[in-house]
N, C-alpha and C positions, 0 to 999 in steps of 0.2 A: 504494500498500500502506498502511495507516494507520502511525503510530509506536508502538512498542507502551510503553505507559507503566510506567516504573520508579519504584519507592519508593526515595529515597535514604537512606532509613533501613538499607534492606538490601543495597544493591547498592553495589559497587566504582567507584572514580574510573572504571574504562574504560567501564562501563555509563553513567555519567553523560553522559563525554565522547560515546559513540556517541548517545546523545537528542539532545543539540546539534549533532553534526554532522550526523544524519538530518531534522531540523527545518531547518538552515539550507540544507543542499542543496536540499531541496524547495522551500524559496521562491526559492533562486537560478536552479537547473534541475530542473523538477519532470520526474519520468519519467526523466532521466538518470541512468549509474552515478554513485555518489558518489565525490570524486577527494580521495584524500590523498596528501601526496606526503614526501618527505624527499631530503636533500642529501649525496653524499658524494665528498667529493675523494680520488683515487687520487693523493696526492704522497707517500706513504708508509705505513707500518706504519696502518691502519685499526681503532683501540684499540677499547677497550671501554666510554670515555666517547662515541665517536662510534657505538655501536651502538645507544646508547640514542635517536638522531635515527631512528634504525629501527624498532626493537621499540615506540616510543611510537604512532605510526601505524600499525603492524603490527596492535597490539593493539585498537586500536578499529576498525580496517576488519575484523578477524576479527570482532570481537562483531556489527559490520553484517550482515555476511555470514551469521552466524546466524541473522539474525531474516528473511534472505531477500532483503537486498538486493542487487545487482548494485554491487561495488567494485571500482575502480583504485587499489591503491598504488603511485606513482609512485616508483622511485629513480631520480635524475637523477645520473651518474657524471660529475663535474665535471673530466673527463679533459681540455676546452681549457684549463683555468686554467693559468697561468703556473708553471714551475719556479722555486720561491721561494728557494731555497736548498741546499745539498749538505748532506747528512745526515752529523752529526758520526762517524759510525762508516765513512763514504765517506772525507771529507776528509782525514782522516790520511793515504790508504793512496794514494789518486790526486786529485793536483789538477786534472786535467785536468776531470774534470766541472763544473767551476767555469764553463767555456765555455757549457754550456747553460742557465744561468742566466737567465730571460725566456723561452725559449720554452715553447710547449704539452707539458704533460706527456706526451702521444701522442709527440711528437717526442724524448722527448729517450730515449735507449738504456735498455734494461731493465739490472738492474744485473746483473753478471758473472756468468755462469752460468747467468742464466736462463734458462726456455724459451718466454716470450713476446716478442712484437716487441718490446714498447715499456715506460716504466718505470710507465705508469697500468696496462695490461693484467698487469703483473705485481703489483701489488698490489691490483687490482682481484680477482684471481684467488682468493686465500685467503679475503677476504671473502663472494664468491660463492658458493665450497663451502660455509661455516659458517652462511650465510644460508637455504643450504637443506637442512643438518642442522638449524637450528632451526625449520622447516618456514615461512618467510616467503616467501609467495606477494607477487611484485610484479612490475611492469612497467619494465624496467630501459631509462633514455632515454643514451646518450653526448651529451652535449655538444660533443664534436668533430665527429660525425656529423650533429648537428644544426645548427651553424654552417658546416659547410664545405659541405654541402647546399645551403644559401639558404633552410631552413627559418625562418628567422627574419628575412628581408630584409625583407619587410611591417613588423615590428617595428621593425627597425634604422632603417629608412626616416624612420618616426615619430617616435623617438626623437631625430632628427636634426633632424627639421622643427621639433620641442616641444623641441628645447633649451634654451630661453631659460625655458620653465615648468619643464624639472626641474632647473636651475639655481638657480632662486627658491626651490624647494622645498628643495634642496642648503645654501643660502645661511644658512637659518633655525637652521642646526647648526653651521654651520663655526666660529662664535666663542663657541658654549656650551662652558664646560669641565668636565671631568671631576668630579663631587662629590671631595671631599676626602678625606671618610670611606670605606672600605670596610668590608663585610662580613667576620667572623672568616672566615678561611678563602677568600676572593677575592681576585683580584691585582688590582692596579692596571688600571684601565680599559684605556687603552693595550694592555699585556701582553695582558690577557685578551680583549680586540676581535681581537687578531692570532690569539689561540688558536681563539676561536669563529669566526672567519673560514677554519680551515681546517677545523674540525670541522663547518661547516654548508656547505660546497661554496666558500666565498669564496676569492678569492685576495688575499693581501696587494698591493693594487694601490690607485692615486690614484681619487679620483670623478671623473673625465676633467677637472677643472678647467687652465688652463697660462696662460702669457703671451699668449700669440695669443689666448684667450675658451675659451667651455667647449663641450666636445665629449663626449657619453656613449660612445664608442666609440673603442675602440683596435687597431689594425692592427697584424698581425703583418709584420715587416720582409720586405720580397720577397729581401733578398739574405742576411741573417744570422739569420733566423728568429728575433727576439724582438722582446719588447713594449716594446721599450727607444725606442718613436716617440713621435713629435708630430705632432699633426694641426696643420696652420699654415692650412687655409683649405678651407672645404665651399660648394658651391652647392647651394641647395635644388632649383632645378629642374633642374638638369643632371646632380646628384647627384654630382659631380666633386670628389673629396677628395685634397687633396695632403698628405702626409704625410713627416716626414723621422725619420732613427736616430739615434739620439744614441751607438750602439753602433760603428756600420760607416760612417756619417755617409750612408749610402744616402736618396734622396730620389726620390719616383714619384709621379705623379696617375694615379688609380684612378678608376673609376665605379663608386659602393656598390651601385648598382644590379643591376652585375654582377660584384662584388667580394666573395668568402668566405673571406679570412684575415684573421679579425680578430672581435673580438666586444666587446658592450658591458660597461661596466664593471658591477662586482658590483652597485652600490646600485640602479642600473637594470637589470640584467639578472635578477635575482630576480624583483622586483615584476612585469615584462615575462611571466616563466613564469607565475608566479602565474594572471595574465590570459589567456595563451594556452592555458593546460591544464585554467582551469575550477578550482583548488586551493581546497578546502573546509579542509581540518585540515591543515596543517602545523606543529611544533612548531620550537622555537630553543632553543639553551643562553641560560643569565642572562645572558650578557655582553650578549645582545642589547635589556635593557632599559636600557642606558647612553644619555646624550643622544646623539644622532646615529645611531645605530644602524641597521642595515641592516634590520632588520624595522620599526622603527620610521618610520624614511624611507621604505620599503618602502610602509608602509600611507599612504602620501600620494600616493606616484608610481602605484601599482597603478590608480589611478582615473584617470590621464591615458589609460591603456592599454584604458578601459573596463571594469576588472574590480574585484573587491574584493578585502580583503585577509584571507586565511584566518585560522581558528580558529587560533591559534597560542598552545598553551600554554608558558610557558617551562621548560625542565628542568634540573633540577640537576647536578651535577656527580659521577661514577662514581670511586670510589678502590679503592686494594687493601689490604689489611690491612697497614698498618704503614707505608704510603706516603702522600705527600699527593697530592692532585688531578692525574689527569694529563695530560700536554700529549705531543701526538705531535711537537712540532716538537722537542724535546728525544731522541725516539729511546728504543728501547728499553723501550717501553712493552707491556703484554699487550695480547694483541690476543682477538678471539672466538676463532680457532683456537685459541690459547693455551689459552684456557678452557675449549675444548671438548676438549682431549688430557685433561683432570683431571676433568673435571665431565660426565654427561648432559647432555643438550640440556635436558631437563626440568627440570632444578634451575637452570639460566641462566636459562631464559623466566622462572622465577618469581622469581627474585629482579627483574627489573624490571617483572614484573605486578603484585608483594605493593606495590609503593612509589610514591605519586602521582609523576607528573613532578617537581613542585618539592621532592623531596626526595631527597635525597643518602643514598647507599649504598655500601656499600665490596663488593667479588669477595673472595673468600679464597684466595689460594694458599698459604698458610702454614697453620698446625694448625688456623686456625677453621674451614678446609672440612670439617672432621669434625664439629665442632658444627653448622655448616648442613645438613650432611647427615641429622645427628639430630633436626633442626628439620624436617626435608623428610619424615623417615621416619615423625614423629611427626603430623604434618599427615595424609601418608597415611591412617595409622592411624584418624583422626578422620573422614575422609569416611569410610571404609568403616565404623566404626560408627553415623555418623550424629550424632555429637556436634558435627561442625566448624558455627562462626560462619558466616552467610551470605556475607560477604565473603572470608573465608579460602577456602570452598568455590569462589568464583567465581574467584579466584586460580589453586586448584589445577587447576582445568577447564581455564585457558588456559595453562597450564604444561604441561599432559599432552597437549596434541593442539590441533588449531584446527578452522577448520570442515569441511576435507577430510578429517577423521579424526584418531584418536590419534597421536602417533608412536611409531615404535620401543620399546619400552622393555626392560628387564631381568626377565627370568622370575622369576626369584626373589631380589630386591632386598637380599642381607643388609646388615648393617648397614656402611657406608662404613670406619668406624674396622677394624672387622675385619677386613676385605679389605687394609688398607692394612697393617695387623700383618702379615698373614701372608704377604704379598709383600716386606714389609721379611726377615723372617725365612728365609724360603725363597729369596729374591731369584730368585724366579721360575721354580721347580723347580716343571712343574707336575704332578707324580705325589705329591711333597709337600704342593704345596697342595691338590688334591681330597682327601686322607688327610685334612690339616687341618681342611678344610669339612666333610667327612663328619661327624666326631666332634663337630661343633657342635651337630649334634643328631641321636643314633642312631638314634633312632625313624624320622626323616622324612630318612636319609643322601642325599646329593647325589649324582646318577647320574654328571653332567658337567659340565667348570667353564664350559659353553656357558649351565646353567639361569644363573648370575649375571653374565655378558657383558652389555653391554659395563660394567657396571659394575668389576668386577674390572679390567676394562683400565685404565680410568680410575684407581683406586685407584693402579695399580701404575707407571703412568707418572708420578704424584704421587709416589708416594714415590723413585724413578729420578731426578726432574728438579727435586723443590722441596724434598727435605728434602736438610740438608747430612750431609757425611759423617761426622762427627761425632757426629750424632743418630740414626744408621743403628743398626739393633740387631744386634750380631753374638755368637752364644751361645758361651759358654765351651767350651772343648775338655775339660780336665780342671777338677775341683773346687779350690776353694779351701780346701785341706786349714788352711789358718793360720787363717783365718777360724772356719772351722764347729769348730777344737778351741778357740778361743778364746772360745766362747759359754758363757755360765752356764747352769746345769741348765735357767731354764725357755726360753730360745733353741733350747735342744737339743730339749725338749721339743716347741716349735712346730712344730719341724721332721720329729719323728715324729708327730704330729697328723695335720700334711696329708700325708706319705708315707703314713700308714693308711689315708686316706681316698682316695685317689686313684681306683684300680681302680673303686669304687662309687660314685665321683662324676663319672667322665670323661665329662663332656659340657659345654657353656659354663654352663650355667643351674646344674649340680652342682657345678660348680669354682669358680663364684661364689659359691652358698653355701657351700661348705667354705673358702675362704681366707678372706672376711669371716666364720665362724663361728669359726675356730682362736683367735683372741685372747676372744671371749667366753668360750668351753670354758675358755681357762685362769684366766680370773677369775671361774670359777662359776657362769657365766649357761649358757642353753642356747644351742645354735647359731642357732636361730629366734628369739630375743630380737629386739624392734625398737628403733628408736634411742630410740622415747619410755620405752623400759622399763631402759637403760642409762648410767650415770654419763657423763661426757664423758670420762673416763681412758679409755675402752675407744676412742674415735677414735684418740687419741694410740698406745694400743698395739697399733693396726690398722696404722697410719704406720709405726709403728719395722718391725713385722714384713713389713711392702711393701718395703721400703726393705732388709731384710737380705736376702729372697728376690731381688729384681734385682741387688744385689748379686754373690750368689751364682749366679745364672744369666748375667748379661750385664755381670756386672762395673762398674756405673752405681747412681746413685740411684733413676733412673726407665726407662721403657720403656712396651711396647706395654701394654694391659691385661693383668693378672697370668692371668685365665682364658685369654683367647686365647693368652699366651704358654706358659702351661704345654701345651696341647694342641698348639702348634705344636713345641714341643722334644720331646714324645713323653714316655710314662712311662717307659720304659726308662733314657733320657735322664737326665729329672728325677730319678730314683731317685739316677745315678751322681753328680748336679754337688751335690746337697743331702746327700749320706751321706760321713763322711770316712773 
């Protein structure tokens, strides 16, 4: 099939990578499926930074599928990595977890209360569910199954036979120092590399060198099950390997041609898999650009296995509004599942699709999520009326669906900030929620809350889990008589004008016009006057009026948008609270 030509002036980053990957795949393996890959280590919660490891190749693979090619997106679950450390949240509760350090993740018990058989499966489960919600199509590969079944035996024996060649490549980097300077927002290389290892599937392990020579293979101990072992000798002809365990002092001789309880060290394991699986495209974190990094070294080692290094864009970090770069090693960071509780899959896909891999971005769990949703809805409007730019249209298309079809969507996507405000005020009461939302547009009332789901549910979850109690909206039970009676004539007149206009303006648009219009009318202008026709003092008068209404309705200076708040409170209660 010919390559579909794309203009770099009108296409997005996904299309440009798709062009490159298709061309490279045809060069390497003509007529065969295009292979892209990701690696995830289920050593703990798989956070939103790790999700970029999946979304980058997913978006490229999906574009290639849209063009009619067969694609395999491999996700290697690095569940045969070592259990590196006890998470902070568990260490202070149960010190006995430390006895599992050094064991494969699939040999460590699942956290207390889990329904899953081991540590790895517990943390894989949430990510698997999130990827299904996001429409990510992939082939999962358990590295525990691969190693323990002997699937890599030939590659392991090859690596041991050519350990001198591998050691020579690694030696080029062992003496190199990390650069003295770091980019703004970047961690020192040693800390960042450790984090990149966890995010990209690598365990925090050595490269296989020891006082007894270099061996690129690490057995798990036959007695205590940890990788705290040292290979002391190996015979290429018989494949007999001798190792000792520094943890329990166990020692044994095994025949590597029959032994399936160990793995290649990470800097050899990764390039071995590139060659074994024929990977053409796999991204990695920016930390892999450091001297001696896994990706850089792997680019040389992969040739020994008869393969080529994948096209490998470096992806930048993903943060959370108001927080620094994520690190799953610190625990408590948001995951894809956490994000999908408060936002629809389309929005989360869009955040990854609209930014090039080398651009960092933040995912909002605070008030910023409302602005992001406004931006998303505005983009949807531009797509609908045909005014959208080509690259923005491509990002939108990739967000709302895949080559397999569109993702389930909210039938009637009302503004997220409106839904959040209503959920806040009604505390989830469905009858009140339906009443208020139906009054937003009286000529086209809502028939059922199902029309605004799942967006309504996401907004309600955001209110209940992310908004501090002191910022929640509590409507007054009784009017603030003292404040009302203290108002001057102009202040009392503003309330009269508002109350007089409530009934004929009882809709979202009508109330918006009313609350902004009251200060205009008081100043002698038409309620329809535009900002250009008004003096700057009107904006000051509007802010003063709004603050007064918030105090009288909810006892604070600010709150949900006033038109939404008024609808939520209801005409009768508004009249009660604004009248002395």
